[in-house]
N, C-alpha and C positions, 0 to 999 in steps of 0.2 A: 688299535682295537675299537676305541670309541669313535674315531673318524669313520670307520666302516659302517656304523649305525646311523650316521647322519644322512638323511635323504639327499640325493644328488643335487636337486634344485636349490636347497638351502645351504649347501656347504660354503659357497662363496660369501653369502651374507654373514654367516657365523664367523668366517675368517676375517672379514672386514671389521666386524664389531670388536674382535679381539685385537686387531691391529691398531685401531684408533678408538679408544673408549669415549672420547669427547664427541665423536660423530654419533655414537649410539645414544649418549646423553642428550644431544641436540634433537635427535629424532624422537626421543621420549618426551621431551619438553614440548616439541611441536605437536605431538599427538595429544598431549594433555590440553594445550590451549585450543586445538582444533575442536575438541569435544566439549570445551567449557561452555556452559549455557544451554546445551542441548536438552538437559533434563529440567530446566526451569519451566514452570508452568507458563502457558501462553499469556496470562494476564500480566506477567512481569516484563513483557517486551513492548517497545513503543508501537510495534505493528498491531498489537491488540487494541489500541485506541483507534485505529483507522476503521471507519465504518465500511462494511461490505457494500458493494454497489453492483447494480446491473445497468448496463448501458445498451439500449436497443434503438432501432430506428424503423420508421415506416417511410412511405413516399414523401410525407409532408412534415413529419416531426422526428425529433430525437427525444427519447425518454430516458431519464436517469432516476433510478430508485435506489435510495440509500437507507440502510438499516440504522436507525438512531434510537434504540430502545431507551425509554425513560426521559427522552428530551422533548421539550415543547418548543413552540414557535420562538419564544423569547431566548432560548438557548442556542439558536442556530442562525448563522448569517449566510447569505447567498450573494456572491459578487460576480459581476461580469466585466472583464477588462481584457483587451487585446485578444479577443476570440477565445478566452479561457474562462470557464465557469468554475468558481471555487466555492466549496462548501466548508464552512468553518463552524466550530462549536466547542462547547466545553461541558463536560460532565462534572458536576460539583458534588463533593462529599459534605453533607450537612448532618453529621453525626455528633451527638453529644451524649455518650453513655459512660458515666463515671464509675459504675459498679462492675464493668466488664473489663477483663484483660483479654485482648484478642491474641490468638495464637496463629490464626490464618485468616486473611482477608482476601477474598477472590474477586470482589467487585473492583472495577477499575475506574479511576477518576482522573481527569486531566483534559487538556485541549487537544483538538485534532483538526486536520485540514486535508481535504482531497480536492484535486483539480481535474477537469476534463477539458480537452481541447475541442473547440467547436469550429464549424466551417466559417470561413471568412464572410462577414456581412451580417452576422446575427446582431440584432439590436435589443436593447433592454426590454422594450415592449413585446418582443417575441418570446420572452421567458415568463412562464408562470410556475408557481410551486404551491404545494399543500403538504401538510404533515398530519398524519392520523395514525394512532396506535403504533407509534415508534417507526413509521415508515415515511420518509420524505420522498415525494414524487415530484420531479421537475420535468416540465414539458417545454421543449424548445422548438419553435416553428423554424423549419429550414428556410434559408433565404432562397429567393428565386434564382435559378441559374442565370448567369450573365449571358445575354444574347449577343452573338457576334453580328456585326453589320457589314455588309459588303460595300466597299467604297468603289465608286465608278472611277475609272482611269480615263482621263481626257487625252486626246492626241494633241501634241504640241504643234503649233502652226509653223 
């Protein structure tokens, strides 16, 4: 009588659960761990420390804009190695409040690093950067395209 009330599409799944309760338990554990961390606020994840960036290009330059709110020149490093531009920095917490008990802290602090692959041939002197109002703007001059040279073929005597 109860079996007649179970919709046709789910009848097999119910039968399998009854046949092997450990399979059902494993599925529930997997579901629990798959959902773990989804409801954490974004500031609790390492990805929240990564600055958001825009990378654009013109005929002559590549422009990289990174959001670095609250950071100054002394807090940011810019490195160029092996055609890769790396932006590194650290947000520091300099708080000393002894009369307060915090129940929620939404400001994030810690180190971050972002890298951008650049075309082959970019030199240090081709990169300039400035930071203002929490926005780092990096301008990279594109290297000149390599010119192919035709080689004359001589006839052997």
